[in-house]
C-alpha positions as semicolon CSV with decimal commas, in nm:
position;residue;x (nm);y (nm);z (nm)
1;M;0,204;1,653;2,464
2;R;0,022;1,443;2,198
3;F;0,184;1,339;1,859
4;F;0,113;1,204;1,504
5;N;0,003;0,839;1,543
6;T;0,175;0,588;1,325
7;E;0,136;0,281;1,539
8;G;-0,256;0,085;1,619
9;P;-0,557;0,274;1,695
10;V;-0,586;0,654;1,760
11;R;-0,648;0,816;2,125
12;A;-0,707;1,129;2,172
13;D;-0,503;1,208;2,479
14;L;-0,208;1,084;2,293
15;H;-0,234;1,157;1,895
16;Y;-0,372;1,440;1,653
17;L;-0,669;1,283;1,457
18;L;-0,973;1,340;1,287
19;P;-1,276;1,200;1,495
20;P;-1,338;0,862;1,376
21;L;-1,664;0,849;1,352
22;Q;-1,675;1,124;1,092
23;R;-1,438;0,918;0,872
24;W;-1,761;0,703;0,783
25;D;-2,111;0,766;0,706
26;L;-2,234;0,740;1,053
27;D;-2,650;0,705;1,012
28;E;-2,529;0,495;0,671
29;V;-2,364;0,272;0,950
30;L;-2,644;0,291;1,244
31;A;-2,918;0,209;0,995
32;L;-2,756;-0,086;0,878
33;I;-2,745;-0,209;1,269
34;E;-3,121;-0,071;1,315
35;Q;-3,226;-0,333;1,006
36;K;-3,005;-0,595;1,187
37;K;-2,767;-0,627;0,887
38;Y;-2,453;-0,844;0,898
39;F;-2,191;-0,622;0,684
40;L;-1,821;-0,538;0,585
41;L;-1,588;-0,263;0,664
42;H;-1,270;-0,269;0,439
43;A;-0,965;-0,017;0,395
44;P;-0,593;-0,078;0,326
45;R;-0,367;-0,183;0,593
46;Q;-0,317;0,133;0,852
47;T;-0,589;0,329;0,733
48;G;-0,775;0,362;1,061
49;K;-1,024;0,095;1,041
50;T;-0,958;-0,049;1,400
51;S;-1,011;0,300;1,491
52;C;-1,391;0,340;1,358
53;L;-1,453;0,000;1,518
54;L;-1,326;0,128;1,871
55;A;-1,508;0,444;1,829
56;L;-1,824;0,291;1,696
57;M;-1,834;0,055;1,987
58;A;-1,800;0,332;2,235
59;H;-2,078;0,515;2,095
60;L;-2,287;0,238;2,068
61;N;-2,268;0,120;2,413
62;R;-2,255;0,494;2,530
63;E;-2,624;0,552;2,378
64;G;-2,698;0,221;2,578
65;R;-2,961;0,083;2,296
66;Y;-2,709;-0,233;2,200
67;R;-2,434;-0,435;2,382
68;A;-2,153;-0,384;2,161
69;V;-1,804;-0,554;2,155
70;Y;-1,466;-0,553;1,989
71;A;-1,278;-0,865;1,890
72;N;-0,946;-0,876;1,736
73;L;-0,950;-1,235;1,536
74;E;-0,554;-1,194;1,444
75;V;-0,445;-1,458;1,702
76;A;-0,625;-1,709;1,581
77;Q;-0,395;-1,698;1,232
78;T;-0,134;-1,936;1,360
79;T;-0,396;-2,188;1,386
80;R;-0,403;-2,224;1,032
81;E;-0,635;-2,508;0,923
82;D;-0,682;-2,674;1,259
83;V;-1,044;-2,572;1,308
84;V;-1,037;-2,707;1,709
85;R;-0,724;-2,495;1,773
86;G;-0,849;-2,198;1,558
87;M;-1,234;-2,222;1,738
88;A;-1,044;-2,211;2,056
89;A;-0,845;-1,923;1,996
90;I;-1,208;-1,692;1,852
91;C;-1,339;-1,801;2,145
92;S;-1,112;-1,748;2,415
93;V;-1,068;-1,355;2,242
94;L;-1,411;-1,320;2,251
95;G;-1,505;-1,413;2,598
96;R;-1,230;-1,205;2,698
97;S;-1,369;-0,915;2,517
98;I;-1,676;-0,887;2,607
99;A;-1,543;-0,935;3,006
100;F;-1,291;-0,649;2,900
101;D;-1,542;-0,445;2,670
102;L;-1,877;-0,493;2,897
103;D;-1,787;-0,541;3,243
104;D;-1,925;-0,911;3,174
105;P;-1,697;-1,192;3,303
106;S;-1,980;-1,466;3,228
107;I;-1,901;-1,583;2,868
108;D;-1,591;-1,615;2,932
109;A;-1,635;-1,847;3,232
110;W;-1,871;-2,051;2,974
111;N;-1,626;-2,087;2,748
112;Q;-1,381;-2,256;2,973
113;T;-1,638;-2,464;3,137
114;V;-1,941;-2,572;2,864
115;G;-1,806;-2,425;2,530
116;S;-1,452;-2,614;2,608
117;N;-1,651;-2,916;2,591
118;L;-1,819;-2,837;2,245
119;A;-1,718;-2,960;1,897
120;A;-1,515;-2,683;1,735
121;E;-1,796;-2,681;1,424
122;D;-2,035;-2,547;1,719
123;R;-1,880;-2,411;1,988
124;L;-1,842;-1,991;1,837
125;L;-2,244;-2,050;1,754
126;R;-2,360;-2,125;2,083
127;L;-2,114;-1,897;2,269
128;L;-2,273;-1,628;2,063
129;A;-2,627;-1,734;2,097
130;T;-2,537;-1,780;2,491
131;W;-2,430;-1,395;2,492
132;A;-2,709;-1,273;2,259
133;S;-3,001;-1,465;2,482
134;A;-2,851;-1,310;2,841
135;D;-2,979;-0,964;2,802
136;A;-3,253;-0,756;2,618
137;R;-3,047;-0,573;2,502
138;P;-2,947;-0,657;2,107
139;A;-2,594;-0,765;2,073
140;V;-2,334;-0,608;1,799
141;L;-2,034;-0,783;1,787
142;L;-1,700;-0,591;1,568
143;L;-1,492;-0,864;1,455
144;D;-1,102;-0,734;1,316
145;E;-0,853;-0,887;1,093
146;V;-1,143;-1,180;0,941
147;D;-0,922;-1,181;0,671
148;A;-0,586;-1,291;0,869
149;L;-0,753;-1,638;0,931
150;V;-0,676;-1,919;0,687
151;G;-0,870;-2,206;0,511
152;D;-1,115;-2,425;0,712
153;T;-1,081;-2,189;1,050
154;L;-1,208;-1,914;0,815
155;V;-1,481;-2,097;0,671
156;A;-1,583;-2,248;1,011
157;L;-1,603;-1,897;1,162
158;L;-1,830;-1,769;0,853
159;R;-2,033;-2,073;0,869
160;Q;-2,124;-2,033;1,188
161;L;-2,261;-1,683;1,178
162;R;-2,441;-1,803;0,886
163;A;-2,574;-2,058;1,074
164;G;-2,724;-1,861;1,365
165;Y;-2,799;-1,530;1,134
166;S;-3,196;-1,672;1,164
167;Q;-3,198;-1,650;1,546
168;R;-3,094;-1,275;1,577
169;P;-3,152;-1,040;1,766
170;Q;-3,293;-1,268;2,034
171;A;-3,069;-1,587;2,025
172;F;-2,778;-1,427;1,795
173;P;-2,615;-1,122;1,742
174;N;-2,846;-0,845;1,601
175;T;-2,533;-0,734;1,384
176;V;-2,152;-0,854;1,295
177;I;-1,921;-0,626;1,124
178;L;-1,653;-0,814;0,945
179;C;-1,327;-0,555;0,916
180;G;-1,031;-0,683;0,718
181;V;-0,793;-0,586;0,442
182;R;-1,011;-0,734;0,113
183;D;-1,361;-0,753;0,051
184;L;-1,526;-1,051;0,111
185;R;-1,578;-1,114;-0,253
186;D;-1,181;-1,158;-0,306
187;Y;-1,167;-1,427;-0,061
188;R;-1,044;-1,728;-0,209
189;I;-1,033;-1,973;0,054
190;H;-0,870;-2,297;0,004
191;A;-0,970;-2,551;0,279
192;R;-0,842;-2,881;0,302
193;S;-1,227;-2,990;0,359
194;E;-1,280;-2,863;0,017
195;A;-1,206;-2,949;-0,347
196;A;-1,203;-2,615;-0,513
197;P;-1,130;-2,273;-0,335
198;I;-1,441;-2,139;-0,189
199;T;-1,520;-1,753;-0,264
200;G;-1,627;-1,539;0,064
201;G;-1,959;-1,463;-0,094
202;S;-2,104;-1,844;-0,122
203;A;-1,955;-1,879;0,241
204;F;-2,116;-1,567;0,384
205;N;-2,411;-1,527;0,144
206;I;-2,517;-1,274;0,469
207;K;-2,358;-0,979;0,377
208;A;-2,585;-0,698;0,314
209;E;-2,323;-0,454;0,264
210;S;-1,927;-0,349;0,190
211;L;-1,835;-0,017;0,271
212;R;-1,470;0,099;0,236
213;L;-1,284;0,346;0,466
214;G;-1,122;0,601;0,202
215;D;-0,831;0,820;0,305
216;F;-0,826;1,171;0,400
217;S;-0,918;1,391;0,211
218;E;-0,737;1,733;0,104
219;A;-0,892;1,953;0,372
220;D;-0,905;1,627;0,635
221;T;-0,502;1,635;0,552
222;R;-0,489;2,017;0,653
223;T;-0,686;1,963;0,948
224;L;-0,481;1,684;1,103
225;L;-0,155;1,887;1,055
226;Q;-0,299;2,207;1,195
227;E;-0,384;1,996;1,484
228;H;-0,006;1,999;1,574
229;T;-0,006;2,402;1,495
230;Q;-0,269;2,461;1,768
231;E;-0,091;2,236;2,053
232;T;0,263;2,371;1,961
233;G;0,261;2,703;1,777
234;Q;0,463;2,539;1,497
235;V;0,340;2,653;1,173
236;F;0,372;2,430;0,831
237;T;0,411;2,655;0,563
238;P;0,173;2,670;0,248
239;E;0,402;2,455;0,036
240;A;0,463;2,195;0,309
241;L;0,102;2,121;0,349
242;Q;0,063;2,130;-0,029
243;R;0,373;1,887;-0,035
244;V;0,211;1,644;0,220
245;W;-0,074;1,576;-0,015
246;T;0,078;1,586;-0,294
247;L;0,318;1,272;-0,197
248;T;0,037;1,071;0,009
249;Q;-0,290;1,144;-0,144
250;G;-0,431;1,162;0,187
251;Q;-0,309;0,799;0,279
252;P;-0,379;0,807;0,657
253;W;-0,036;0,612;0,784
254;L;0,166;0,839;0,525
255;V;0,058;1,181;0,619
256;N;0,133;1,078;0,999
257;A;0,432;0,951;0,927
258;L;0,584;1,206;0,730
259;A;0,451;1,481;0,964
260;Y;0,575;1,286;1,281
261;Q;0,949;1,256;1,123
262;A;0,938;1,608;1,002
263;C;0,802;1,766;1,330
264;F;0,937;1,505;1,618
265;R;1,216;1,318;1,495
266;S;1,447;1,600;1,298
267;R;1,645;1,804;1,479
268;E;1,506;2,143;1,263
269;G;1,156;2,015;1,341
270;R;1,223;1,971;1,681
271;D;1,265;2,354;1,683
272;R;0,897;2,480;1,780
273;T;1,016;2,828;1,619
274;R;1,102;2,707;1,330
275;P;0,815;2,681;1,055
276;I;0,785;2,321;0,899
277;D;0,908;2,386;0,524
278;A;0,856;2,159;0,201
279;A;1,228;2,093;0,214
280;M;1,170;1,899;0,565
281;I;0,858;1,753;0,410
282;E;1,101;1,612;0,124
283;A;1,375;1,508;0,367
284;A;1,117;1,288;0,531
285;K;0,996;1,158;0,285
286;E;1,334;0,998;0,192
287;H;1,421;0,927;0,531
288;L;1,066;0,656;0,524
289;I;1,157;0,513;0,196
290;L;1,542;0,475;0,254
291;N;1,468;0,276;0,599
292;R;1,223;0,074;0,448
293;V;0,967;0,171;0,745
294;T;0,729;-0,138;0,829
295;H;0,444;-0,001;0,627
296;L;0,634;0,044;0,310
297;D;0,795;-0,297;0,366
298;Q;0,469;-0,461;0,387
299;L;0,358;-0,297;0,049
300;A;0,649;-0,360;-0,084
301;D;0,654;-0,761;0,019
302;K;0,349;-0,780;-0,200
303;L;0,500;-0,710;-0,484
304;R;0,606;-1,115;-0,479
305;E;0,277;-1,204;-0,589
306;E;0,184;-1,327;-0,878
307;R;-0,149;-1,128;-0,919
308;V;0,050;-0,837;-0,776
309;R;0,332;-0,862;-1,039
310;R;0,085;-0,940;-1,356
311;I;-0,044;-0,605;-1,312
312;I;0,284;-0,404;-1,139
313;E;0,487;-0,549;-1,423
314;P;0,330;-0,355;-1,762
315;M;0,250;-0,033;-1,548
316;L;0,662;0,035;-1,464
317;A;0,729;-0,061;-1,833
318;G;0,401;0,201;-1,920
319;E;0,253;-0,085;-2,123
320;S;-0,113;-0,128;-2,154
321;L;-0,350;-0,403;-1,960
322;E;-0,472;-0,672;-2,162
323;Q;-0,727;-0,952;-2,106
324;L;-0,618;-0,911;-1,699
325;P;-0,878;-1,067;-1,415
326;L;-1,099;-0,824;-1,276
327;S;-1,013;-0,955;-0,946
328;D;-0,649;-0,895;-0,985
329;L;-0,755;-0,511;-1,013
330;E;-1,003;-0,513;-0,758
331;Y;-0,748;-0,696;-0,509
332;L;-0,466;-0,440;-0,545
333;I;-0,698;-0,141;-0,503
334;D;-0,835;-0,308;-0,184
335;L;-0,439;-0,330;-0,083
336;G;-0,385;0,074;-0,135
337;L;-0,135;-0,003;-0,440
338;L;-0,422;0,136;-0,681
339;R;-0,648;0,373;-0,705
340;Q;-0,867;0,455;-0,982
341;R;-0,900;0,803;-1,112
342;G;-1,148;1,030;-1,265
343;G;-1,270;0,857;-1,606
344;G;-1,185;0,531;-1,506
345;G;-0,838;0,459;-1,544
346;I;-0,575;0,309;-1,265
347;E;-0,285;0,425;-1,127
348;I;-0,042;0,413;-0,858
349;A;-0,228;0,527;-0,566
350;N;0,037;0,781;-0,451
351;P;0,389;0,928;-0,530
352;I;0,543;0,802;-0,236
353;Y;0,431;0,414;-0,366
354;R;0,527;0,510;-0,686
355;E;0,879;0,560;-0,587
356;V;0,906;0,280;-0,308
357;L;0,790;-0,009;-0,595
358;P;1,060;0,053;-0,874
359;R;1,357;0,095;-0,582
360;T;1,234;-0,202;-0,408
361;L;1,253;-0,384;-0,711
362;A;1,582;-0,239;-0,818
363;L;1,725;-0,364;-0,460
364;V;1,803;-0,741;-0,591
365;P;2,029;-0,592;-0,934
366;Q;2,153;-0,297;-0,718
367;A;2,304;-0,524;-0,392
368;S;2,433;-0,744;-0,725
369;L;2,652;-0,451;-0,882
370;P;3,003;-0,509;-0,899
371;Q;3,265;-0,266;-0,730
372;I;3,207;0,077;-0,965
373;S;3,481;0,344;-0,902
374;P;3,316;0,719;-0,988
375;T;3,446;0,780;-1,323
376;W;3,129;0,996;-1,382
377;L;3,259;1,299;-1,156
378;N;3,516;1,566;-1,275
379;D;3,825;1,704;-1,071
380;Q;3,542;1,932;-0,852
381;G;3,302;1,649;-0,774
382;Q;3,043;1,745;-1,012
383;L;2,850;1,522;-1,201
384;D;2,967;1,511;-1,591
385;P;2,717;1,375;-1,836
386;P;2,974;1,247;-2,081
387;R;3,167;1,089;-1,850
388;L;2,855;0,944;-1,698
389;L;2,750;0,836;-2,042
390;T;3,068;0,661;-2,105
391;A;3,084;0,464;-1,748
392;F;2,731;0,329;-1,820
393;L;2,791;0,216;-2,162
394;A;3,116;0,046;-2,042
395;F;2,907;-0,136;-1,717
396;W;2,638;-0,231;-1,982
397;R;2,860;-0,413;-2,191
398;Q;3,067;-0,566;-1,957
399;H;2,759;-0,612;-1,695
400;G;2,448;-0,599;-1,824
401;E;2,405;-0,936;-1,942
402;P;2,458;-1,129;-1,605
403;L;2,272;-0,843;-1,370
404;L;1,944;-0,913;-1,616
405;K;1,927;-1,219;-1,431
406;S;1,886;-1,096;-1,130
407;A;1,613;-0,882;-1,162
408;P;1,262;-1,010;-1,008
409;Y;1,057;-0,871;-1,280
410;H;1,200;-1,044;-1,621
411;E;1,037;-0,771;-1,871
412;I;1,130;-0,458;-1,681
413;A;1,478;-0,625;-1,628
414;P;1,721;-0,385;-1,815
415;H;1,496;-0,064;-1,618
416;L;1,599;-0,231;-1,303
417;V;1,986;-0,228;-1,395
418;L;1,977;0,110;-1,504
419;M;1,781;0,234;-1,201
420;A;2,048;0,029;-1,008
421;F;2,342;0,188;-1,170
422;L;2,204;0,548;-1,122
423;H;2,131;0,461;-0,793
424;R;2,517;0,444;-0,753
425;V;2,565;0,753;-0,886
426;V;2,326;0,943;-0,674
427;N;2,420;0,777;-0,348
428;G;2,733;0,993;-0,370
429;G;2,476;1,296;-0,327
430;G;2,195;1,345;-0,523
431;S;1,824;1,227;-0,622
432;L;1,634;0,976;-0,903
433;E;1,311;1,043;-0,996
434;R;1,081;0,817;-1,170
435;E;0,735;0,883;-1,387
436;Y;0,550;0,578;-1,549
437;A;0,184;0,520;-1,603
438;I;-0,028;0,262;-1,814
439;G;-0,033;0,288;-2,158
440;A;0,224;0,571;-2,152
441;G;0,473;0,323;-2,345
442;R;0,761;0,415;-2,149
443;M;0,949;0,504;-1,795
444;D;1,088;0,820;-1,778
445;L;1,350;0,901;-1,459
446;C;1,509;1,265;-1,351
447;L;1,847;1,280;-1,232
448;R;1,986;1,508;-1,009
449;H;2,281;1,588;-0,866
450;G;2,414;1,907;-0,777
451;A;2,388;2,151;-1,049
452;I;2,348;1,891;-1,298
453;T;1,972;1,749;-1,387
454;L;1,960;1,517;-1,665
455;G;1,624;1,414;-1,828
456;I;1,618;1,024;-1,952
457;E;1,387;0,807;-2,096
458;L;1,370;0,460;-2,094
459;K;1,167;0,213;-2,389
460;V;1,148;-0,156;-2,520
461;W;1,179;-0,288;-2,849
462;R;1,004;-0,601;-2,861
463;D;0,890;-0,864;-3,128
464;G;0,640;-0,734;-3,384
465;R;0,681;-0,374;-3,322
466;P;0,814;-0,117;-3,534
467;D;1,160;0,059;-3,394
468;P;1,068;0,291;-3,112
469;L;1,299;0,586;-3,208
470;A;1,062;0,819;-3,373
471;Q;0,813;0,786;-3,069
472;G;1,096;0,815;-2,826
473;L;1,205;1,121;-2,959
474;E;0,878;1,331;-2,959
475;Q;0,753;1,179;-2,634
476;L;1,126;1,304;-2,457
477;D;1,073;1,634;-2,620
478;G;0,739;1,682;-2,367
479;Y;0,954;1,527;-2,072
480;L;1,247;1,783;-2,124
481;A;1,045;2,074;-2,198
482;G;0,887;1,991;-1,838
483;L;1,220;2,005;-1,679
484;G;1,288;2,309;-1,861
485;L;1,585;2,138;-2,050
486;D;1,739;2,176;-2,411
487;S;1,936;1,745;-2,370
488;G;1,877;1,427;-2,248
489;W;1,910;1,031;-2,334
490;L;1,696;0,812;-2,498
491;V;1,788;0,489;-2,411
492;L;1,648;0,211;-2,604
493;F;1,626;-0,163;-2,468
494;D;1,620;-0,404;-2,755
495;R;1,439;-0,694;-2,650
496;R;1,374;-0,894;-2,935
497;S;1,447;-1,223;-3,028
498;G;1,758;-1,314;-3,204
499;Q;1,984;-1,032;-3,135
500;P;2,342;-1,055;-3,096
501;P;2,531;-1,040;-2,740
502;I;2,484;-0,693;-2,527
503;E;2,828;-0,599;-2,551
504;E;2,795;-0,603;-2,956
505;R;2,485;-0,450;-3,005
506;T;2,511;-0,150;-2,736
507;C;2,598;0,178;-2,913
508;V;2,508;0,541;-2,916
509;D;2,418;0,829;-3,143
510;E;2,350;1,178;-3,112
511;A;1,988;1,259;-3,261
512;L;1,781;1,593;-3,276
513;S;1,372;1,583;-3,096
514;P;1,157;1,690;-3,331
515;D;1,181;2,063;-3,094
516;G;1,570;2,041;-3,181
517;R;1,657;1,929;-2,805
518;R;2,030;1,733;-2,850
519;I;1,923;1,380;-2,750
520;Q;2,159;1,125;-2,691
521;V;2,056;0,757;-2,836
522;I;2,163;0,474;-2,607
523;R;2,089;0,128;-2,808
524;A;2,141;-0,147;-2,510
């Protein structure tokens, strides 16, 4: 039986799949090869790049006009800037790949004899020249995980490819495709041999194109899910199909992971007579997030990078982005954290990532929380909003100041501490949903616990700005209207300089919104 794949390249005999060669413009790729171009394929991790390269190699070799070889260079990452070891590793991988893909052991033998005596700065160039010259059919080289290489090792690879470029196709590969997460323009190569960082464009100025492998379309997503239905007879309800698309926006790994969890891991989903419904997809999403699966954990790890923080921090606070390098935005788009929406704006790439980012940032404050008794529950174990408000005010006055220092992003530290507190509340049974966007000026939270739904808006009062109360009440009206609520909380974090301590300035008042909703205004 086939299944949804979340590890490595797809295989038609094992996995439900969309034919990899249909995921990019094959005619364009073949035209570039016909024109003897060197070009890039890039996309976020686990989107299908390797599957596309392997399918292209098989296609070219099957047609017989070219000799195509795929090689993964990630093994050379551990050599760092040791060019001798790095080139030895790369040439070894190439020799073994040519032997495996083309049943030609001669280049591997050459590498272990003649090649082992060559200088590192010339070894790769000579290996590729030897391979290309050995057959009248032009050679096509597909190099994966190129951006895993570091410093001088990466420079040596790019410059040797560039050095042999003019000898193609008789004495050097007709086409080289470099594949990785980032576009070459984003490479900032810090090499010991150079006084300043080298940009990818200057080290490899023979690049003709940069192709980006996109996510699934909504139709693609449905087609992949229906592979399971055709194989097993188990259907996805229309609501489940829509929920998968809404949560993932077609990110290939997320689509497969949600479906695999719902259809193969959950007890209900393994009953093939039972349709996969939206609730099962929602449960699968929570499982992926709570278990910090590798894909999401790797993505969250990027939050530590300064150029990621410069964009994600103001986005979480609802602030506008100002005077940021364009390269930072391009980098986050290449990582798959952000996407461009219609009209040119940017947003978090999908609702699952939008949920993961603040949850991850709140982990340290959450781990730093003291023991808190669930005084927010009534005698029947149900959430009581007035008791929750009293508990939060007491918690904030006593623990807010030290916990703010534990938050990894200083500008949104209050948001993270409040979310950490609310996670303690929903851990007893409930959920916490978040909404935020560039320029919105706020973050909205929806706490659900049993029959209770509580809408909360967070705003920050900063130096040089007016009291955000009036704007907050108006904005909260719209959010509560969408939730069908007639009351809620407006939390105003006073981050102006020279303010009294938290325990002195924290207070609560009741106000009416412009549409007459009863709002608890918490100044913290």
